[in-house]
Backbone as CSV, one residue per row, in Angstrom:
resi,resn,N_x,N_y,N_z,CA_x,CA_y,CA_z,C_x,C_y,C_z
1,MET,-11.077,44.174,-8.047,-11.052,42.687,-7.968,-11.244,42.437,-9.172
2,SER,-12.342,42.958,-10.008,-12.327,42.706,-11.477,-11.031,42.946,-12.117
3,GLY,-10.876,42.232,-13.395,-9.724,42.471,-14.239,-8.312,42.485,-13.379
4,GLY,-8.350,41.488,-12.264,-7.264,41.191,-11.443,-6.765,39.907,-12.045
5,TYR,-5.565,39.669,-11.842,-4.814,38.199,-12.438,-5.208,37.503,-11.117
6,ARG,-5.818,36.065,-11.437,-5.820,34.833,-10.400,-4.941,33.927,-10.822
7,GLU,-4.294,33.481,-9.582,-3.672,32.232,-9.769,-4.353,31.102,-10.368
8,PRO,-3.927,29.994,-11.004,-4.555,28.869,-11.335,-4.806,28.142,-10.264
9,VAL,-5.924,27.219,-10.318,-6.155,26.370,-8.778,-5.386,24.860,-9.145
10,LYS,-4.437,24.599,-8.127,-4.119,23.348,-8.031,-4.965,22.562,-8.026
11,VAL,-5.274,21.198,-8.082,-5.999,20.221,-8.260,-4.837,18.948,-7.734
12,VAL,-5.219,18.501,-6.894,-4.135,17.341,-6.499,-5.236,16.123,-5.625
13,ILE,-4.958,14.744,-6.843,-5.881,13.799,-6.774,-5.169,12.897,-6.003
14,ILE,-5.534,12.416,-4.378,-4.880,11.177,-3.989,-5.766,9.814,-3.695
15,ASN,-5.016,8.828,-4.221,-5.932,7.529,-4.719,-5.712,6.705,-3.481
16,THR,-6.344,6.410,-2.854,-6.245,5.733,-1.269,-6.013,4.041,-1.512
17,HIS,-5.344,3.486,-0.958,-5.346,2.130,-1.162,-5.882,1.752,0.409
18,TYR,-6.713,0.639,0.268,-6.602,0.068,1.821,-6.175,-1.549,1.690
19,VAL,-5.029,-1.300,2.884,-4.585,-2.647,3.046,-4.557,-3.198,4.339
20,GLU,-4.899,-4.274,5.000,-5.022,-4.546,6.505,-3.497,-5.484,6.569
21,THR,-2.615,-5.421,7.397,-2.027,-6.068,7.817,-1.452,-6.496,9.893
22,ASP,-0.788,-6.856,10.253,-0.546,-6.940,11.725,0.514,-6.118,12.326
23,ALA,0.413,-5.888,13.519,1.296,-4.551,13.826,3.320,-5.341,13.524
24,ARG,3.290,-6.816,13.103,4.686,-7.348,13.076,4.962,-6.852,11.736
25,SER,4.055,-6.832,10.927,4.199,-6.505,9.739,4.092,-5.130,9.145
26,PHE,3.481,-4.287,10.010,3.269,-2.893,9.442,4.395,-2.650,8.628
27,LYS,5.534,-1.972,9.267,6.615,-1.625,8.778,6.941,-1.712,7.576
28,SER,7.066,-2.989,7.598,7.292,-3.937,5.882,6.229,-3.282,5.258
29,VAL,5.195,-3.683,5.530,4.331,-3.208,4.378,3.880,-1.802,3.984
30,VAL,4.183,-0.999,4.884,4.385,0.374,4.540,5.499,0.493,3.560
31,GLN,6.636,-0.122,3.807,7.911,-0.007,2.742,7.777,-0.138,1.754
32,LYS,7.262,-1.459,1.648,6.754,-1.854,0.327,5.600,-0.989,-0.367
33,LEU,4.765,-0.370,-0.173,3.621,0.567,-0.675,4.199,1.832,-0.809
34,THR,5.469,2.334,-0.009,6.023,3.562,-0.405,7.253,3.169,-1.513
35,GLY,7.948,2.390,-1.423,8.730,2.173,-2.508,10.233,2.171,-1.636
36,LYS,10.068,2.177,-0.141,11.333,2.353,0.191,11.932,1.045,0.562
37,ASP,13.353,0.657,0.636,13.851,-0.604,1.076,13.591,-0.986,2.437
38,SER,13.174,-2.357,2.603,13.265,-2.080,4.419,14.438,-2.600,4.757
39,THR,14.478,-1.792,6.376,15.684,-2.145,6.979,15.791,-2.814,8.065
40,VAL,14.056,-3.797,8.308,14.138,-4.884,9.084,14.810,-5.980,8.261
41,ALA,15.465,-6.721,9.060,16.377,-7.826,8.284,15.476,-8.499,6.846
42,ALA,16.121,-8.454,5.869,15.148,-9.211,4.678,14.525,-9.929,4.735
43,ALA,13.100,-9.659,4.954,12.024,-10.774,5.289,12.179,-11.871,4.802
44,LYS,12.350,-13.032,5.330,12.634,-14.217,5.141,11.658,-14.880,4.278
45,GLU,11.845,-15.489,3.317,10.772,-15.783,2.284,9.414,-16.731,3.102
46,SER,10.122,-17.540,3.980,8.448,-18.056,4.727,7.871,-16.911,5.508
47,GLU,8.481,-15.728,5.917,7.715,-14.602,6.654,6.816,-14.031,5.733
48,SER,7.509,-14.204,4.853,6.881,-13.133,3.377,5.706,-14.157,2.962
49,LYS,5.836,-15.333,2.756,4.797,-16.305,2.244,3.687,-15.679,3.603
50,VAL,3.502,-16.061,4.664,3.096,-16.371,5.928,1.997,-15.028,5.930
51,LEU,2.863,-13.867,5.379,2.196,-12.535,5.377,1.103,-12.430,4.469
52,ARG,1.646,-12.878,3.206,1.067,-12.972,1.917,-0.406,-13.947,2.436
53,GLU,0.075,-14.829,3.046,-1.739,-15.780,3.083,-2.365,-15.367,4.011
54,ARG,-1.726,-14.398,4.946,-2.836,-13.773,5.980,-3.490,-12.472,5.352
55,MET,-2.960,-11.965,4.419,-3.395,-10.825,3.633,-4.411,-11.523,3.310
56,GLU,-4.107,-12.499,2.143,-5.177,-13.006,1.357,-6.421,-13.722,1.855
57,ARG,-6.209,-14.269,3.294,-7.219,-14.536,4.214,-8.312,-13.163,4.795
58,MET,-7.511,-11.997,4.764,-8.249,-11.077,5.435,-9.247,-10.525,4.514
59,VAL,-8.511,-10.647,3.191,-9.285,-9.758,2.082,-10.215,-10.674,1.071
60,GLY,-9.318,-12.087,1.363,-10.293,-13.019,0.734,-9.874,-12.984,-1.006
61,THR,-8.760,-12.885,-1.332,-8.379,-12.716,-3.039,-7.184,-13.788,-2.785
62,GLN,-6.978,-14.520,-4.219,-6.006,-15.468,-4.294,-5.079,-14.818,-4.949
63,SER,-4.564,-13.883,-5.360,-3.549,-13.389,-5.830,-2.894,-12.117,-4.899
64,GLY,-3.149,-11.756,-3.752,-2.642,-10.571,-3.242,-4.062,-9.853,-1.988
65,VAL,-3.256,-8.930,-1.949,-4.171,-7.938,-1.471,-5.116,-7.070,-2.029
66,GLN,-6.199,-7.290,-2.475,-7.033,-6.552,-3.521,-7.313,-5.070,-2.657
67,THR,-7.034,-3.724,-3.644,-6.735,-2.601,-2.906,-8.169,-1.884,-3.259
68,SER,-8.420,-0.706,-2.759,-9.907,-0.206,-3.466,-10.070,0.339,-4.819
69,SER,-8.595,0.699,-5.448,-8.413,1.333,-6.634,-8.422,-0.344,-7.851
70,GLY,-8.632,-1.437,-7.120,-8.729,-2.610,-8.006,-7.118,-3.165,-8.310
71,THR,-6.214,-2.727,-8.062,-5.129,-3.196,-8.186,-4.562,-4.184,-6.858
72,ALA,-3.595,-5.166,-7.510,-3.688,-5.961,-5.976,-2.145,-5.783,-5.930
73,PHE,-1.994,-5.884,-4.550,-0.651,-5.641,-3.623,0.234,-7.188,-3.400
74,ASP,1.416,-7.539,-3.883,1.776,-8.788,-3.472,2.707,-8.877,-2.551
75,GLY,2.495,-9.098,-1.324,3.115,-9.273,-0.426,4.860,-9.747,-0.511
76,SER,5.343,-10.532,-1.694,6.500,-10.950,-1.580,7.332,-9.658,-2.145
């Protein structure tokens, strides 16, 4: 063991984001957070507005959903 070569330790830091949504909007929110285009019929502007308003009410912010890292998620 002494004098042997050791592989460097790989450290992975994962930043967690806390977001609340309803079952109907779950897939769309996940796709927005992961950067994948939504295959669900392009979210109509009125649906996006409803989602944004719901998320703002749940979290209590004016500009979007406040995440645990302090960044805002805008549902549009």
